[in-house]
C-alpha positions in Angstrom: -82.0 -18.2 12.1 -80.2 -18.5 15.3 -76.4 -18.9 14.8 -74.4 -21.0 17.3 -70.9 -20.8 15.9 -68.9 -18.2 18.0 -65.5 -17.3 17.6 -62.9 -20.0 18.4 -61.0 -19.7 21.4 -57.3 -19.8 21.1 -57.0 -22.9 23.0 -59.6 -24.9 21.0 -57.7 -23.6 17.6 -54.5 -24.6 19.0 -55.6 -28.1 20.1 -56.9 -28.6 16.6 -53.9 -27.6 14.9 -51.7 -29.6 17.0 -53.2 -32.9 16.2 -50.4 -35.1 14.8 -51.6 -37.8 12.2 -50.1 -41.4 12.3 -47.7 -42.0 9.6 -50.1 -44.6 8.1 -52.4 -42.0 7.0 -51.8 -40.1 3.9 -53.4 -38.0 1.3 -53.2 -39.7 -2.1 -53.1 -37.4 -5.4 -54.3 -39.6 -8.5 -52.4 -39.2 -11.8 -55.4 -37.2 -13.1 -54.5 -34.6 -10.6 -51.0 -34.2 -11.3 -50.1 -30.9 -13.0 -47.4 -30.7 -15.8 -45.9 -27.4 -16.9 -46.4 -28.8 -20.5 -50.3 -29.1 -20.0 -50.8 -25.1 -19.7 -53.2 -24.2 -22.3 -53.4 -27.7 -23.8 -55.0 -29.9 -21.0 -56.8 -29.8 -17.9 -56.3 -32.0 -14.5 -58.7 -32.9 -12.1 -58.4 -31.2 -8.4 -59.2 -34.2 -6.5 -57.6 -36.1 -3.9 -58.6 -38.6 -1.2 -57.5 -39.2 2.5 -56.6 -42.7 3.5 -57.1 -43.2 7.3 -54.8 -45.6 9.4 -55.5 -49.1 8.5 -56.9 -47.9 5.1 -60.8 -47.5 3.9 -61.2 -51.4 4.6 -60.0 -51.3 8.4 -62.5 -53.3 10.5 -63.6 -50.2 12.5 -65.2 -48.9 9.4 -66.8 -52.1 8.2 -68.5 -51.8 11.7 -70.7 -48.6 10.4 -74.3 -48.9 10.1 -76.4 -49.8 6.9 -73.3 -50.8 5.3 -71.6 -47.5 4.7 -70.8 -44.1 6.3 -71.1 -42.4 8.4 -68.9 -44.6 10.6 -68.6 -44.4 14.6 -65.3 -42.4 15.3 -64.8 -41.4 11.6 -66.0 -37.6 11.6 -65.9 -37.1 7.8 -68.3 -35.0 6.2 -71.9 -35.9 4.9 -74.4 -34.1 3.0 -76.3 -33.3 6.5 -73.3 -32.4 8.3 -72.0 -29.9 5.6 -75.9 -28.7 5.5 -75.3 -28.1 9.2 -72.2 -26.3 9.1 -72.9 -24.0 6.3 -76.5 -23.5 7.7 -78.5 -25.0 4.6 -81.1 -26.9 7.0 -83.7 -25.6 9.4 -82.3 -27.6 12.3 -78.8 -26.5 13.5 -77.2 -28.6 15.8 -74.4 -27.6 18.0 -71.3 -29.6 16.8 -72.6 -30.6 13.4 -71.3 -34.3 14.3 -71.6 -36.3 11.1 -72.6 -39.3 13.2 -75.8 -37.7 14.5 -77.0 -34.8 12.1 -79.4 -36.3 9.8 -81.2 -33.3 7.8 -80.1 -32.8 4.4 -80.2 -29.6 2.3 -83.7 -29.7 0.6 -83.5 -27.2 -2.2 -82.7 -27.0 -5.8 -84.5 -26.7 -9.0 -83.8 -26.4 -12.9 -80.2 -27.7 -13.8 -76.7 -28.2 -12.8 -74.3 -29.6 -15.4 -71.1 -31.0 -14.7 -68.2 -30.9 -17.0 -65.7 -33.7 -17.1 -63.2 -35.8 -19.2 -63.6 -39.4 -19.9 -66.3 -41.7 -19.3 -67.5 -42.9 -15.7 -69.4 -46.1 -16.6 -70.8 -46.5 -13.2 -71.9 -42.9 -12.9 -75.6 -43.5 -12.3 -75.4 -46.6 -10.3 -72.7 -44.7 -7.9 -75.0 -41.7 -7.5 -77.9 -43.8 -6.5 -75.9 -45.7 -3.9 -74.8 -42.4 -2.6 -78.3 -41.0 -2.5 -79.8 -44.3 -0.8 -76.8 -44.1 1.7 -77.3 -40.5 3.0 -81.2 -40.4 2.5 -81.3 -38.0 -0.5 -84.0 -38.1 -2.9 -83.3 -40.1 -6.2 -81.1 -37.8 -8.6 -82.9 -36.5 -11.8 -79.7 -37.7 -13.4 -78.7 -37.9 -17.1 -75.1 -38.4 -19.1 -74.5 -36.5 -22.5 -71.7 -37.1 -24.5 -70.2 -34.1 -25.9 -69.3 -35.5 -29.2 -72.5 -37.8 -29.2 -70.0 -40.6 -29.0 -69.1 -42.4 -25.8 -66.0 -41.3 -24.5 -62.9 -44.1 -23.3 -62.5 -44.8 -19.6 -59.7 -43.1 -17.8 -57.4 -45.9 -17.4 -56.1 -44.6 -14.1 -59.3 -43.9 -12.4 -58.7 -40.4 -11.3 -61.5 -38.9 -14.0 -63.8 -41.4 -12.7 -63.5 -40.4 -9.1 -63.8 -36.7 -10.0 -67.1 -37.4 -11.9 -68.5 -39.2 -9.0 -67.2 -36.4 -6.5 -68.9 -33.8 -9.0 -72.2 -35.6 -9.5 -72.8 -36.7 -5.9 -71.9 -33.4 -4.0 -74.0 -31.1 -6.7 -76.8 -33.3 -5.8 -76.1 -33.3 -2.1 -76.6 -29.7 -1.8 -79.3 -29.3 -4.6 -81.2 -32.7 -4.2 -84.2 -31.3 -6.4 -82.1 -30.0 -9.1 -81.5 -31.8 -12.7 -78.1 -33.1 -12.7 -76.2 -33.5 -15.9 -72.9 -35.1 -16.5 -71.3 -33.7 -19.4 -68.4 -36.2 -20.8 -65.7 -34.6 -22.7 -63.8 -36.9 -25.4 -60.5 -36.4 -23.6 -58.9 -33.9 -21.0 -57.4 -31.7 -24.1 -58.5 -27.9 -23.4 -60.4 -28.2 -26.7 -62.3 -31.2 -25.9 -63.2 -29.8 -22.3 -64.3 -26.7 -23.9 -66.5 -28.3 -26.5 -68.2 -30.1 -23.6 -68.5 -26.5 -21.5 -70.6 -25.5 -24.7 -72.9 -28.4 -24.8 -73.4 -28.1 -20.7 -74.3 -24.3 -21.5 -76.8 -24.8 -23.9 -78.5 -28.0 -21.7 -78.6 -25.7 -18.7 -80.0 -22.7 -20.3 -82.6 -24.8 -22.2 -83.7 -25.9 -18.6 -84.5 -22.2 -17.7 -80.9 -21.6 -16.2 -78.8 -22.9 -13.6 -75.3 -23.6 -13.1 -72.3 -25.6 -14.8 -69.5 -26.9 -12.4 -66.0 -27.4 -13.3 -63.7 -29.5 -11.0 -60.9 -29.1 -13.7 -58.3 -26.6 -14.3 -54.9 -26.0 -15.2 -52.2 -23.3 -15.0 -52.7 -20.1 -16.5 -51.3 -19.2 -20.0 -51.0 -16.3 -22.6 -54.4 -15.9 -24.4 -56.7 -17.5 -22.1 -58.7 -14.4 -22.0 -59.7 -15.3 -25.6 -61.5 -18.3 -24.4 -63.4 -16.6 -21.7 -66.6 -16.4 -23.9 -67.0 -19.9 -23.2 -68.0 -19.1 -20.0 -70.6 -16.5 -20.9 -73.8 -18.1 -21.9 -77.2 -16.3 -20.6 -78.7 -17.8 -18.2 -76.0 -19.9 -16.6 -73.8 -19.3 -13.7 -70.4 -20.9 -13.9 -68.2 -22.3 -11.2 -64.9 -23.5 -11.1 -62.0 -24.8 -8.7 -59.4 -22.7 -7.8 -56.8 -25.5 -7.6 -55.1 -27.7 -5.2 -51.5 -26.1 -5.0 -50.0 -22.8 -4.5 -51.0 -20.4 -7.3 -53.9 -19.7 -9.8 -55.8 -21.9 -12.4 -57.6 -21.3 -15.5 -60.8 -21.2 -15.9 -61.1 -20.1 -12.3 -59.4 -17.0 -13.2 -61.9 -16.2 -16.0 -64.1 -13.0 -14.5 -66.9 -15.4 -16.1 -66.3 -17.7 -13.4 -67.1 -18.4 -9.8 -63.8 -19.3 -8.5 -64.1 -21.9 -5.5 -61.3 -22.2 -2.8 -60.9 -24.7 -0.6 -61.1 -24.7 3.6 -60.1 -26.9 6.2 -63.2 -28.2 8.5 -61.7 -28.4 12.1 -63.5 -30.9 14.7 -62.9 -32.0 18.1 -60.9 -35.3 17.6 -62.9 -37.1 20.5 -66.3 -35.8 19.8 -66.3 -34.7 16.3 -67.9 -31.7 17.4 -67.1 -28.6 14.9 -64.5 -26.1 15.9 -64.3 -23.9 13.0 -63.1 -23.4 9.4 -59.7 -22.4 8.4 -57.9 -21.8 5.0 -56.7 -25.1 3.3 -53.1 -24.4 3.0 -53.0 -26.1 -0.6 -55.8 -24.3 -1.9 -55.4 -22.2 -5.2 -55.4 -18.6 -5.0 -53.8 -15.4 -6.2 -53.7 -12.7 -8.8 -54.2 -13.6 -12.4 -51.4 -12.9 -14.8 -53.5 -12.3 -17.6 -57.2 -11.5 -16.8 -58.4 -7.7 -15.9 -60.0 -6.9 -12.9 -63.8 -7.5 -13.4 -66.2 -4.4 -12.1 -67.7 -6.7 -9.3 -64.2 -6.6 -7.7 -63.7 -3.0 -7.5 -64.5 -3.1 -4.2 -61.1 -4.9 -3.3 -59.2 -3.0 -5.7 -56.8 -1.9 -3.0 -56.0 -5.9 -2.7 -56.0 -7.2 -6.4 -54.9 -4.0 -8.2 -56.0 -4.1 -11.9 -56.2 -7.7 -12.2 -58.6 -10.6 -11.6 -58.2 -12.1 -8.1 -59.4 -15.7 -6.8 -61.0 -17.2 -5.0 -64.5 -15.5 -5.0 -66.0 -18.0 -2.1 -64.7 -20.9 -0.4 -66.0 -24.4 1.1 -64.5 -27.4 2.4 -61.7 -28.6 0.5 -59.1 -30.1 2.7 -59.1 -34.0 1.9 -57.9 -34.3 5.9 -61.6 -33.0 6.5 -63.0 -34.5 3.4 -66.5 -35.7 2.3 -67.7 -39.1 1.7 -67.9 -40.3 -2.0 -69.0 -43.5 -3.5 -67.0 -44.5 -6.6 -67.1 -48.4 -7.8 -64.4 -47.5 -10.4 -60.9 -48.7 -9.1 -58.7 -45.7 -8.2 -55.3 -46.4 -6.9 -56.3 -49.9 -6.4 -59.4 -49.0 -4.2 -62.9 -48.7 -4.9 -66.1 -48.1 -2.9 -66.3 -45.4 -0.2 -63.7 -42.6 -0.7 -62.9 -39.7 1.8 -62.4 -37.0 -0.8 -61.1 -33.3 -1.0 -59.7 -31.0 -3.3 -61.4 -27.8 -4.7 -63.3 -29.7 -7.0 -65.3 -30.9 -3.6 -65.7 -27.2 -3.0 -66.7 -26.0 -6.4 -69.5 -29.1 -6.9 -70.7 -28.2 -3.3 -70.8 -24.5 -4.1 -72.5 -24.8 -7.5 -75.1 -26.7 -5.4 -75.5 -24.3 -2.8 -75.9 -21.5 -5.7 -78.4 -23.3 -7.2 -80.5 -24.1 -3.9 -80.4 -20.2 -3.4 -82.8 -20.0 -6.0 -81.9 -16.6 -7.6 -80.8 -17.9 -11.0 -79.0 -14.8 -11.9 -78.5 -14.0 -15.8 -74.8 -14.4 -15.7 -71.7 -15.2 -13.4 -71.1 -11.5 -13.4 -74.8 -10.9 -12.0 -74.0 -13.4 -9.4 -70.6 -12.2 -8.4 -72.1 -8.6 -7.9 -74.7 -9.9 -5.1 -71.7 -11.8 -3.5 -69.4 -9.0 -3.4 -72.1 -6.9 -2.5 -72.6 -8.8 0.6 -68.9 -9.2 1.4 -68.4 -8.6 5.1 -72.0 -9.4 6.1 -71.8 -12.1 9.0 -75.2 -13.3 8.1 -74.2 -14.3 4.7 -70.6 -15.3 4.9 -68.3 -16.8 7.5 -65.4 -14.6 7.2 -62.3 -17.1 7.7 -59.3 -15.3 9.4 -57.0 -18.2 10.2 -54.7 -20.1 8.0 -52.3 -19.4 5.0 -51.8 -20.6 1.3 -50.1 -19.5 -1.8 -46.5 -19.3 -3.0 -44.3 -19.6 0.0 -47.1 -19.5 2.1 -47.4 -15.8 1.3 -51.1 -15.1 1.7 -53.0 -14.9 5.3 -56.6 -15.6 5.7 -57.7 -12.2 7.1 -60.6 -10.1 8.0 -62.4 -9.4 4.8 -61.6 -10.8 1.5 -58.3 -12.6 1.0 -56.5 -14.8 -1.6 -57.0 -18.0 0.3 -61.0 -17.9 0.9 -62.3 -14.7 -0.9 -65.1 -13.5 0.8 -65.4 -16.6 3.0 -67.8 -19.3 3.1 -71.4 -19.1 2.8 -73.8 -19.3 5.6 -77.5 -19.9 4.5 -78.5 -19.0 1.1 -79.1 -15.0 1.7 -75.8 -13.7 0.2 -75.5 -15.8 -3.2 
């Protein structure tokens, strides 16, 4: 496959980083994504946030879009086709990968992907159908399972419903022919989420294998390693968000989980052309305080020492370069189309990419052994070498593996 993404010129990079946003533009963090110190080892939070452009999501310019929804002229936020183009998941690669002009969607996927979330999303099926129709995706093979067999309550803040919409829509976008199973936990307590994880694992294994995606997480805590068995069902590969703040999160720090970090997509503000990819400054990443280094990370022992390092791979997560999500549950006084980011986007989309690769490894360990075996291969991963993250912005994206972006972002399906 011919590659057209060369190295960024210094001028282009500085131009992109110098763009100043209007004061009317802001990133909104739902209450469900607010991490609290007392929740470590007790509750999980979402890793989702959304971008509100100048004039809001109901600005007249947005309403002039075609087909009653995105993409909208002048707004360069990501669609299934544009991310498929950036990550070389489609056959026709167009220079710039402009969301307003590219139309070819990823077309792979099989078996099953389960998504674990807390609370009930009463409009999940309808919202997924609306999203799929808007972007020309096949109708999803979709089902909802209640982890306790009893329908959970709705999150009154709407944050978990936005998380669920993001998770099911973007796993489907990257693997449109996989069966998508939304497993809803009774609440966001860790016990309830892990119960849902076990249910999801059994469902995926019974479908012949696949992935379990987790957009939720929480601060590390002593004894977390005793829970790692929840992410070790045969024939299942687990993916989890690395977090949306400096530091690390569980379960992404589990050696049985693919930790998904977040990046920022840079685009020309006038043409929308893709300029490159940098580390998202708020992405989670770093060394675990409680998990030992797994064998597959022996190749980076000089960086991580004797402990587990995250993330493993990365993908778009910056809400400023976010992706379109349809959610008809009120969140922050808004419903409908959202521009959404957070490492929940990274983990959901990455779970879809792993599924579309079709390897269906017997475990996450086997999956990550393949990933780290391809570390540094430019035909498999975009090595992200600009940007910073971490406590006190201490980590830099550098050549090779780093605490901001791991091995980098996927290029095609060969490396995973």
